[in-house]
Structure formats: structure tokens, C-alpha cells
DORO-716093 format. One record per residue: x, y, z of N, C-alpha, C in turn; residue in three letters. Coordinates in nm, 4 decimals, always signed. Each point is the difference from the previous one (the first is absolute). Example, Ala and Ser with C-alpha at 12.3 -4.5 7.8 and 13.67 -1.06 7.14 Angstrom:
2
n.c1:n.c2:n.c3:ca.c1:ca.c2:ca.c3:c.c1:c.c2:c.c3:code
+1.3190:-0.5690:+0.7800:-0.0890:+0.1190:+0.0000:+0.0900:+0.1200:+0.0000:ALA
-0.0350:+0.1050:-0.0720:+0.0820:+0.1190:+0.0060:-0.0770:+0.1090:+0.0730:SER
// end
This chain:
182
n.c1:n.c2:n.c3:ca.c1:ca.c2:ca.c3:c.c1:c.c2:c.c3:code
+0.0846:-0.1177:+0.0000:-0.0846:+0.1177:+0.0000:+0.0892:+0.1241:+0.0000:ALA
-0.0602:+0.1108:-0.0347:+0.0727:+0.1260:+0.0023:-0.0964:+0.1105:+0.0406:TYR
+0.0574:+0.1089:+0.0482:-0.0781:+0.1158:+0.0411:+0.0558:+0.1236:-0.0688:LEU
-0.0887:+0.0934:-0.0295:+0.0401:+0.1276:-0.0576:-0.0021:+0.1019:+0.1135:VAL
+0.1097:+0.0729:+0.0114:+0.0065:+0.1026:+0.1049:-0.0790:+0.1216:-0.0417:LYS
-0.0513:+0.0683:+0.0860:-0.0219:-0.0300:+0.1412:-0.1103:-0.1041:+0.0146:PRO
+0.0272:-0.1050:+0.0770:-0.0957:-0.1100:+0.0196:-0.0888:+0.0277:+0.1191:ALA
-0.1256:-0.0232:-0.0188:-0.0938:+0.0154:+0.1112:+0.0021:-0.1290:+0.0807:ARG
-0.0432:+0.0088:+0.1224:+0.0022:-0.1178:+0.0891:-0.0896:-0.1113:-0.0527:SER
-0.1114:+0.0351:-0.0595:-0.0897:-0.1040:-0.0530:+0.0653:-0.0737:-0.1166:SER
+0.0778:+0.0749:-0.0834:+0.0700:-0.0647:-0.1118:+0.1088:-0.0933:+0.0528:MET
+0.0709:+0.0436:+0.1040:+0.1038:-0.0825:+0.0616:-0.0627:-0.1281:+0.0564:LEU
-0.1113:+0.0149:+0.0709:-0.0684:-0.1156:+0.0577:-0.0455:-0.0956:-0.1100:LEU
-0.0580:+0.0502:-0.1065:-0.0437:-0.0850:-0.1115:+0.1170:-0.0772:-0.0612:ASP
+0.1132:+0.0681:-0.0172:+0.1182:-0.0647:-0.0585:+0.0520:-0.1113:+0.0912:ALA
+0.0040:+0.0252:+0.1316:+0.0471:-0.1011:+0.0950:-0.0926:-0.1209:-0.0001:ILE
-0.1292:+0.0235:+0.0080:-0.0980:-0.1096:+0.0011:+0.0108:-0.0816:-0.1281:VAL
+0.0130:+0.0665:-0.1108:+0.0115:-0.0687:-0.1288:+0.1224:-0.0917:-0.0025:SER
+0.1127:+0.0522:+0.0476:+0.1234:-0.0806:+0.0025:-0.0124:-0.1185:+0.0945:CYS
-0.0550:+0.0258:+0.1178:-0.0104:-0.1069:+0.0999:-0.0983:-0.1081:-0.0433:LEU
-0.1065:+0.0370:-0.0678:-0.0967:-0.1003:-0.0441:+0.0637:-0.0977:-0.0964:GLN
+0.0806:+0.0492:-0.0888:+0.0684:-0.0890:-0.0946:+0.0942:-0.0950:+0.0716:GLY
+0.0771:+0.0516:+0.0936:+0.0927:-0.0843:+0.0770:-0.0763:-0.0972:+0.0881:ARG
-0.1085:+0.0468:+0.0583:-0.0798:-0.0868:+0.0862:-0.0564:-0.1177:-0.0797:ALA
-0.0440:+0.0282:-0.1218:-0.0522:-0.1088:-0.0834:+0.1100:-0.1006:-0.0328:ALA
+0.1198:+0.0520:-0.0353:+0.1124:-0.0898:-0.0286:+0.0343:-0.0859:+0.1212:ASP
+0.0028:+0.0630:+0.1178:+0.0310:-0.0746:+0.1227:-0.1059:-0.1054:+0.0289:ARG
-0.1250:+0.0366:-0.0196:-0.1076:-0.0960:+0.0263:+0.0115:-0.1210:-0.0918:ALA
+0.0321:+0.0237:-0.1260:+0.0161:-0.1106:-0.0949:+0.1167:-0.0884:+0.0413:ILE
+0.1121:+0.0612:+0.0369:+0.1164:-0.0783:+0.0435:-0.0316:-0.0798:+0.1261:LYS
-0.0730:+0.0613:+0.0927:-0.0371:-0.0688:+0.1237:-0.0892:-0.1191:-0.0298:THR
-0.0973:+0.0172:-0.0869:-0.0878:-0.1113:-0.0370:+0.0774:-0.1125:-0.0665:LEU
+0.0951:+0.0345:-0.0848:+0.0820:-0.1021:-0.0655:+0.0803:-0.0784:+0.1023:GLU
+0.0547:+0.0717:+0.0999:+0.0796:-0.0678:+0.1024:-0.0868:-0.0858:+0.0904:MET
-0.1247:+0.0418:+0.0233:-0.0879:-0.0730:+0.0908:-0.0710:-0.1163:-0.0664:MET
-0.0011:-0.0056:-0.1304:-0.0707:-0.1086:-0.0668:+0.0689:-0.1315:+0.0348:SER
-0.0779:-0.1060:+0.0178:+0.0578:-0.1257:+0.0441:+0.1003:-0.0541:-0.1010:PRO
+0.1031:-0.0625:+0.0570:+0.1017:-0.0622:-0.0843:-0.0592:-0.1235:-0.0658:ALA
+0.0572:-0.0436:-0.1108:-0.0501:-0.1202:-0.0630:+0.0038:-0.1166:+0.0987:PRO
-0.1002:-0.0859:-0.0070:-0.0115:-0.1131:+0.0905:+0.1128:-0.0989:-0.0214:GLU
+0.0565:-0.0483:+0.1093:+0.0996:-0.1055:-0.0118:-0.0738:-0.1329:-0.0025:THR
+0.0704:-0.1036:-0.0381:-0.0599:-0.1338:-0.0027:-0.0501:-0.0380:+0.1385:ALA
+0.0765:+0.0348:+0.1028:-0.0388:-0.0331:+0.1368:-0.1292:+0.0698:+0.0385:LEU
-0.0145:+0.1285:-0.0351:-0.1223:+0.0725:+0.0348:-0.1208:-0.0626:-0.0665:GLN
+0.0122:-0.0407:-0.1251:-0.1148:-0.0587:-0.0673:-0.0344:-0.1356:+0.0591:SER
+0.0991:-0.0747:+0.0444:-0.0263:-0.1305:+0.0623:-0.0657:+0.0190:+0.1353:ILE
+0.0511:+0.0909:+0.0841:-0.0552:+0.0168:+0.1339:-0.1395:+0.0608:-0.0037:THR
-0.0368:+0.0692:-0.1090:-0.1352:+0.0527:-0.0108:-0.0992:-0.1139:-0.0203:GLN
+0.0406:-0.1055:-0.0692:-0.0886:-0.1130:-0.0214:-0.0216:-0.0772:+0.1296:LEU
+0.1066:-0.0290:+0.0696:-0.0055:-0.0752:+0.1241:+0.1292:+0.0261:+0.0753:SER
-0.0070:+0.0390:+0.1264:+0.1231:+0.0328:+0.0716:+0.0940:-0.1207:+0.0079:PRO
+0.1262:+0.0273:-0.0164:+0.1009:-0.1040:+0.0163:+0.0144:-0.0249:+0.1489:ILE
-0.0113:-0.1250:+0.0418:+0.0122:-0.0351:+0.1409:+0.1451:-0.0348:+0.0301:GLN
+0.0587:+0.0761:+0.0919:+0.1405:-0.0157:+0.0333:+0.0142:-0.0407:+0.1460:VAL
+0.0689:-0.1110:+0.0234:+0.0349:-0.0413:+0.1351:+0.1326:+0.0668:+0.0338:LEU
+0.0005:+0.0803:+0.1054:+0.1203:+0.0704:+0.0432:+0.0484:-0.0655:+0.1294:VAL
+0.1113:-0.0711:-0.0077:+0.0601:-0.0618:+0.1178:+0.1080:+0.0942:+0.0506:ALA
-0.0288:+0.0687:+0.1096:+0.0896:+0.1036:+0.0534:-0.0223:+0.0098:+0.1504:GLU
+0.1081:-0.0062:+0.0778:-0.0142:+0.0047:+0.1455:+0.0021:+0.1417:+0.0566:ASP
+0.0548:+0.0958:-0.0708:+0.0105:+0.1365:+0.0501:-0.1311:+0.0753:-0.0265:ASN
-0.0612:+0.0499:+0.1083:-0.1317:+0.0640:-0.0113:+0.0038:+0.1238:-0.0893:ILE
+0.1051:+0.0795:+0.0102:+0.0106:+0.1202:-0.0841:+0.0096:-0.0402:-0.1468:VAL
+0.0839:-0.0986:-0.0313:+0.0113:-0.0475:-0.1382:-0.1325:-0.0574:-0.0492:ASN
-0.0732:-0.0690:+0.0884:-0.1316:-0.0531:-0.0377:-0.0922:+0.1132:-0.0448:GLN
-0.0056:+0.1057:+0.0811:-0.0889:+0.1123:-0.0309:+0.0413:+0.0697:-0.1285:MET
+0.1303:+0.0196:-0.0194:+0.0487:+0.0693:-0.1189:-0.0304:-0.0804:-0.1258:VAL
+0.0330:-0.1290:+0.0007:-0.0230:-0.0837:-0.1186:-0.1492:-0.0136:-0.0274:ILE
-0.0787:-0.0192:+0.1047:-0.1455:-0.0118:-0.0186:-0.0564:+0.1277:-0.0634:LYS
+0.0444:+0.1155:+0.0493:-0.0465:+0.1274:-0.0546:+0.0386:+0.0138:-0.1477:SER
+0.1240:-0.0346:-0.0332:+0.0443:+0.0087:-0.1403:-0.0830:-0.0924:-0.0884:MET
-0.0235:-0.1224:+0.0464:-0.0768:-0.0955:-0.0794:-0.1433:+0.0482:-0.0206:LEU
-0.0606:+0.0522:+0.1046:-0.1382:+0.0466:-0.0111:-0.0116:+0.1203:-0.0927:GLU
+0.0999:+0.0880:-0.0017:-0.0020:+0.1136:-0.0920:+0.0047:-0.0464:-0.1446:LYS
+0.0673:-0.1116:-0.0231:+0.0096:-0.0544:-0.1350:-0.1297:-0.0720:-0.0384:ILE
-0.0770:-0.0400:+0.1000:-0.1248:-0.0708:-0.0275:+0.0063:-0.1473:+0.0341:GLY
+0.0988:-0.0395:+0.0781:+0.0143:-0.1396:+0.0411:-0.0623:-0.0202:+0.1373:CYS
-0.0306:-0.1245:+0.0291:-0.0476:-0.0371:+0.1327:+0.1167:-0.0663:+0.0720:GLU
+0.0380:+0.0534:+0.1156:+0.1145:-0.0514:+0.0750:-0.0471:-0.0730:+0.1250:ALA
+0.0465:-0.1235:+0.0163:-0.0257:-0.0798:+0.1192:+0.1341:-0.0166:+0.0701:ILE
+0.0060:+0.0329:+0.1290:+0.1265:+0.0013:+0.0735:+0.0160:-0.1268:+0.0836:ILE
+0.1196:-0.0589:-0.0092:+0.0420:-0.1091:+0.0881:+0.1208:+0.0522:+0.0771:ALA
-0.0007:-0.0168:+0.1319:+0.1059:+0.0569:+0.0838:+0.1261:-0.0839:+0.0074:SER
-0.0044:-0.1212:-0.0525:+0.1198:-0.0843:-0.0023:-0.0175:-0.1078:-0.1061:ASN
+0.1037:-0.0774:-0.0208:-0.0029:-0.1018:-0.1047:-0.1035:-0.1083:+0.0238:GLY
-0.0174:-0.0406:+0.1264:-0.0983:-0.1045:+0.0313:-0.1413:+0.0472:-0.0348:ARG
-0.0327:+0.1245:+0.0370:-0.1312:+0.0569:-0.0362:-0.0160:+0.0061:-0.1513:GLU
+0.1054:+0.0363:-0.0687:-0.0068:+0.0106:-0.1466:-0.0331:-0.1358:-0.0616:ALA
+0.0646:-0.1058:+0.0481:-0.0268:-0.1345:-0.0530:-0.1444:-0.0394:+0.0296:VAL
-0.0458:+0.0257:+0.1238:-0.1385:-0.0337:+0.0363:-0.1003:+0.0771:-0.0853:ASP
+0.0240:+0.1303:-0.0180:-0.0914:+0.0815:-0.0812:+0.0013:-0.0454:-0.1456:MET
+0.1190:-0.0320:-0.0500:+0.0098:-0.0452:-0.1393:-0.0792:-0.1289:-0.0194:TYR
+0.0048:-0.0892:+0.0993:-0.0751:-0.1249:-0.0095:-0.1501:+0.0199:+0.0054:GLY
-0.0438:+0.1099:+0.0632:-0.1429:+0.0248:+0.0194:-0.0629:+0.0888:-0.1073:ALA
+0.0796:+0.0828:-0.0676:-0.0544:+0.0971:-0.0960:+0.0776:-0.0053:-0.1313:MET
-0.0596:+0.0593:-0.1029:+0.0687:+0.0137:-0.1288:+0.0597:+0.1397:-0.0089:LYS
+0.1255:+0.0063:-0.0432:+0.0676:+0.1278:-0.0186:+0.0573:+0.0055:-0.1410:PHE
+0.0121:+0.1220:-0.0514:+0.0587:+0.0206:-0.1313:+0.1506:+0.0216:+0.0083:ASP
+0.0466:+0.0432:+0.1181:+0.1413:+0.0302:+0.0193:+0.0302:-0.0067:+0.1486:LEU
+0.1230:-0.0409:+0.0331:+0.0454:-0.0004:+0.1390:+0.1235:+0.0879:+0.0093:VAL
-0.0033:+0.0977:+0.0913:+0.1186:+0.0785:+0.0332:+0.0545:-0.0588:+0.1295:LEU
+0.1190:-0.0599:-0.0057:+0.0537:-0.0781:+0.1106:+0.1250:+0.0654:+0.0582:MET
-0.0131:+0.0518:+0.1230:+0.1172:+0.0515:+0.0711:+0.0933:-0.1183:+0.0262:ASP
+0.1287:+0.0221:-0.0107:+0.0964:-0.1080:+0.0189:+0.0239:-0.0273:+0.1476:ILE
+0.0111:+0.1048:+0.0819:+0.0329:-0.0152:+0.1418:-0.1234:+0.0220:+0.0857:SER
-0.0593:-0.1099:+0.0488:-0.1180:+0.0079:+0.0867:+0.0141:-0.1000:+0.1135:MET
-0.0704:+0.0251:+0.1111:+0.0027:-0.0958:+0.1108:-0.0847:-0.1240:-0.0305:PRO
+0.0160:-0.1015:+0.0792:-0.0705:-0.1284:-0.0079:+0.0392:-0.0788:-0.1249:GLU
-0.0120:+0.0609:-0.1173:+0.0391:-0.0655:-0.1244:+0.0442:+0.1096:-0.0961:MET
+0.1231:-0.0080:-0.0486:+0.0480:+0.1058:-0.0902:-0.0590:-0.0175:-0.1394:ASP
+0.0263:+0.0964:-0.0853:-0.0579:-0.0003:-0.1337:+0.0459:-0.1136:-0.0880:GLY
+0.1241:-0.0442:+0.0181:+0.0517:-0.1114:-0.0798:-0.0751:-0.1284:+0.0340:VAL
-0.0172:-0.0254:+0.1306:-0.0713:-0.1209:+0.0433:-0.1480:+0.0076:-0.0387:GLU
-0.0607:+0.1164:+0.0172:-0.1412:+0.0169:-0.0362:-0.0206:-0.0218:-0.1500:ALA
+0.0937:+0.0497:-0.0803:-0.0090:-0.0209:-0.1451:+0.0054:-0.1481:-0.0334:THR
+0.0879:-0.0742:+0.0662:+0.0104:-0.1450:-0.0243:-0.1327:-0.0690:+0.0316:ALA
-0.0641:+0.0384:+0.1104:-0.1293:-0.0597:+0.0364:-0.1082:+0.0360:-0.1018:HIS
-0.0016:+0.1255:-0.0437:-0.1000:+0.0419:-0.0993:+0.0217:-0.0733:-0.1315:ILE
+0.1247:-0.0162:-0.0411:+0.0279:-0.0729:-0.1240:-0.0475:-0.1453:+0.0094:ARG
+0.0117:-0.0630:+0.1186:-0.0516:-0.1366:+0.0189:-0.1517:-0.0018:-0.0149:LYS
-0.0675:+0.1014:+0.0586:-0.1460:+0.0102:-0.0153:-0.0380:+0.0170:-0.1464:LEU
+0.0789:+0.0760:-0.0729:-0.0275:+0.0218:-0.1421:+0.0186:-0.1290:-0.0798:GLN
+0.0991:-0.0805:+0.0353:+0.0203:-0.1281:-0.0697:-0.1189:-0.0909:+0.0206:GLN
-0.0540:+0.0002:+0.1210:-0.1157:-0.0848:+0.0306:-0.1229:+0.0470:-0.0763:ILE
-0.0232:+0.1327:-0.0015:-0.1210:+0.0540:-0.0633:+0.0149:+0.0196:-0.1505:SER
+0.1239:+0.0027:-0.0483:+0.0229:+0.0244:-0.1418:-0.0083:+0.1475:-0.0365:GLY
-0.0049:+0.0853:+0.1001:-0.0081:+0.1438:-0.0263:+0.1391:+0.0615:+0.0017:SER
+0.0063:+0.1247:-0.0417:+0.1269:+0.0720:+0.0011:-0.0285:+0.1476:+0.0243:SER
+0.0524:+0.0512:+0.1086:-0.0158:+0.1407:+0.0344:+0.1395:+0.0616:+0.0123:THR
+0.0242:+0.1115:-0.0653:+0.1313:+0.0634:+0.0119:+0.0285:+0.0423:+0.1437:PRO
+0.1233:-0.0241:+0.0432:+0.0465:+0.0427:+0.1316:+0.1161:+0.0952:-0.0230:ILE
-0.0116:+0.1200:+0.0588:+0.1028:+0.1023:-0.0143:+0.0668:+0.0191:+0.1364:VAL
+0.1299:-0.0251:+0.0060:+0.0748:+0.0196:+0.1227:+0.0200:+0.1482:+0.0266:GLY
-0.0217:+0.0396:+0.1253:+0.0176:+0.1392:+0.0402:+0.1042:+0.0024:+0.1107:VAL
+0.1083:+0.0724:-0.0220:+0.1076:+0.0035:+0.0980:+0.0719:+0.1337:-0.0004:THR
+0.0581:+0.0321:+0.1152:+0.0758:+0.1246:+0.0129:+0.1366:-0.0109:-0.0669:ALA
+0.0401:-0.1206:-0.0313:+0.1289:-0.0201:-0.0658:-0.0185:+0.0183:-0.1502:HIS
+0.0776:+0.0893:-0.0589:-0.0239:+0.0393:-0.1394:+0.1155:-0.0373:-0.0928:ALA
+0.0739:-0.1020:+0.0349:+0.1108:-0.0416:-0.0854:-0.0469:-0.1052:-0.0999:LEU
+0.0767:-0.0179:-0.1064:-0.0365:-0.0975:-0.1034:-0.0092:-0.1407:+0.0587:ALA
+0.0889:-0.0330:+0.0938:-0.0052:-0.1342:+0.0582:-0.1232:-0.0191:+0.0881:GLU
-0.0554:+0.1093:+0.0553:-0.1239:-0.0104:+0.0774:-0.1176:-0.0330:-0.0919:ASP
-0.0008:+0.0603:-0.1174:-0.1034:-0.0338:-0.0985:+0.0119:-0.1461:-0.0395:ARG
+0.1229:-0.0443:-0.0230:+0.0224:-0.1388:-0.0394:-0.0409:-0.0957:+0.1113:GLN
+0.0212:+0.0403:+0.1252:-0.0403:-0.0835:+0.1135:-0.1520:-0.0213:-0.0011:LYS
-0.0752:+0.1057:-0.0333:-0.1458:-0.0109:-0.0102:-0.0391:-0.0954:-0.1125:CYS
+0.0640:+0.0138:-0.1139:-0.0303:-0.0868:-0.1150:+0.0345:-0.1451:+0.0333:ILE
+0.1165:-0.0217:+0.0631:+0.0414:-0.1351:+0.0380:-0.0947:-0.0626:+0.1017:ASP
-0.0672:+0.0841:+0.0800:-0.0943:-0.0496:+0.1010:-0.1359:-0.0338:-0.0610:ALA
-0.0157:+0.0197:-0.1305:-0.1262:-0.0337:-0.0651:-0.0915:+0.1185:-0.0244:GLY
+0.0502:+0.1186:+0.0268:-0.0803:+0.1197:-0.0255:+0.0151:+0.0396:-0.1465:MET
-0.0991:+0.0724:-0.0499:-0.0001:+0.0380:-0.1413:+0.0682:+0.1327:-0.0271:ASP
+0.0057:+0.0855:+0.1019:+0.0524:+0.1344:-0.0202:+0.0473:+0.0534:+0.1335:ASP
+0.0475:+0.1234:-0.0008:+0.0619:+0.0610:+0.1160:-0.0337:+0.1474:+0.0031:TYR
-0.0245:+0.0525:+0.1205:-0.0322:+0.1407:+0.0183:+0.0777:+0.0510:+0.1204:LEU
+0.0896:+0.0970:-0.0196:+0.0786:+0.0496:+0.1138:-0.0808:+0.0940:+0.0898:PRO
+0.0354:-0.0004:+0.1302:-0.0573:+0.0942:+0.0958:+0.0939:+0.1188:+0.0105:LYS
-0.0508:+0.1168:+0.0300:-0.1415:+0.0307:+0.0160:-0.0710:-0.0070:-0.1350:PRO
-0.1195:-0.0569:+0.0032:-0.0768:-0.0181:-0.1228:-0.0449:+0.1364:-0.0505:VAL
+0.0287:+0.0255:-0.1253:-0.0379:+0.1273:-0.0623:-0.1207:-0.0250:-0.0917:LYS
-0.0932:+0.0966:-0.0069:-0.1214:-0.0193:-0.0795:+0.0259:-0.0406:-0.1452:PRO
+0.0971:+0.0640:-0.0659:+0.0270:-0.0326:-0.1406:+0.0514:-0.1425:-0.0153:ASP
+0.0881:-0.0419:+0.0905:+0.0535:-0.1359:-0.0063:-0.1110:-0.1015:+0.0267:ALA
-0.0875:+0.0288:+0.0945:-0.1123:-0.0893:+0.0300:-0.0927:-0.0102:-0.1205:LEU
-0.0282:+0.1129:-0.0617:-0.0868:+0.0002:-0.1181:+0.0610:-0.0833:-0.1134:ARG
+0.1306:+0.0141:-0.0215:+0.0657:-0.0786:-0.1069:-0.0097:-0.1498:+0.0276:ARG
+0.0203:-0.0380:+0.1258:-0.0103:-0.1423:+0.0363:-0.1426:-0.0491:-0.0226:VAL
-0.0974:+0.0797:+0.0407:-0.1398:-0.0395:-0.0190:-0.0352:-0.0092:-0.1479:LEU
+0.0475:+0.0933:-0.0801:-0.0273:-0.0049:-0.1434:+0.0651:-0.1231:-0.0632:GLU
+0.1214:-0.0313:+0.0445:+0.0712:-0.1159:-0.0538:-0.0751:-0.1290:+0.0297:ARG
-0.0550:-0.0114:+0.1208:-0.0613:-0.1258:+0.0414:-0.1518:-0.0001:-0.0075:TRP
-0.0649:+0.1125:-0.0299:-0.1463:+0.0029:-0.0056:-0.0541:-0.0775:-0.1186:SER
+0.0796:-0.0185:-0.1020:-0.0443:-0.0768:-0.1165:+0.0150:-0.1491:+0.0237:ALA
+0.0488:-0.0373:+0.1181:+0.0143:-0.1404:+0.0360:-0.1386:-0.0636:+0.0045:HIS
-0.0085:-0.1293:-0.0161:-0.1262:-0.0731:-0.0092:-0.1038:+0.0401:+0.1046:ASP
+0.0406:+0.0188:+0.1258:-0.0952:+0.0234:+0.1080:-0.0874:+0.1225:-0.0220:GLY
+0.0590:+0.1151:-0.0216:-0.0769:+0.1238:-0.0104:-0.0908:-0.0004:-0.1220:ALA
+0.0502:-0.0473:-0.1113:-0.0806:+0.0012:-0.1209:-0.1035:-0.1097:+0.0002:LEU
+0.0308:-0.1136:+0.0566:-0.0966:-0.1106:+0.0040:-0.1205:+0.0384:+0.0846:ALA
+0.0221:+0.0698:+0.1116:-0.1113:+0.0411:+0.0846:-0.0910:+0.0967:-0.0729:ARG
+0.0572:+0.0830:-0.0873:-0.0794:+0.1011:-0.0679:-0.0794:-0.0586:-0.1152:GLN
+0.0538:-0.1021:-0.0630:-0.0697:-0.0546:-0.1157:-0.0988:-0.1083:+0.0383:THR
+0.0060:-0.0452:+0.1249:-0.0907:-0.1072:+0.0453:-0.1397:+0.0530:+0.0239:ALA
// end
């Protein structure tokens, strides 16, 4: 905008309003573009059909709350087991699409609990992915989880993006999709 001198106050006000309206419209458009939902991920479309049921074997109460909250934000249903023995009992009683298994727990650690769950799976003929969760983040720690019969590994502290990637990787496994198509 421009003004011709001497400018009256009403002309100045009109010029300012005119300039601001144009900028305000541009800002509103940019804000709407930023607020529009991101394209759906495969995991979001799967959890909208039927929540993925995740057994979380974790003895630390704070970690239980954090992981449960992250899973629920993604659209999963989280069932908590406070130790390996509870995890094995719950796995025998319910169907899960994924198991997040802490490695270090009282009564029965994650390695032993995984062995028991794998025996139950051999008997039933089912297969549910088990993801080892541990504070140890070295390559040999991941290999220890794989050698123990787990399918994947997730380092602590669990981060939302890493959890989402693990869920996306394993959500296409037979369990989650079979429940939705049945």
C-alpha cells in the first residue's frame, strides 16, 4: 500500500487494515495447511478397524504407565503384566497381537517368559511377535533378544517414534490382520 502526503488518519487506517487483511488471510491459509491431518500410516488405518492388543510385560510402574499411554495414543489396547510369570499366564488366557517383553523382571525374566510363551505357541500352532525391551542398547543386546526367541528389540527409554515403527513392522503379522478380517 502507499499513501499520498499529507495523509489523513482515516487513509492511514484504511491502508493498515488493507495490508493486515492480506497477511492475515495468508497466515490463516498456512495455519490450516499445517493443521490438516497428516496422511494416514498403515498402523493408523489398522488400529481404526480394530485396536491392536499388546501385552506389555514390565515390572516398573512408571514404565508401565508411559508405554501404556504411548500405545493408547496410537490406538492400541495395552494389557500390563508386572512380571514374566504374569505375562505367561495372561498370554495363555488371552489373544494378543504383539508382546512387549522387558528383559529384566522379578519372578521370571523376559528370556524365560519368552521360552514359555513359545512353548504355548507350539502347542496351539499360533505365532505372536515378541519384542524384547531393555535398557541395554548395544548390538549384542539386540542379538541376545533374538537368540532368546524374540522377534525384535526396542531399547529403553522407549520413544514414541521407535514404538510406532515396531508396531508398524509387526502389525501386518497374522494376528492383527486375521482378527480384522474374521
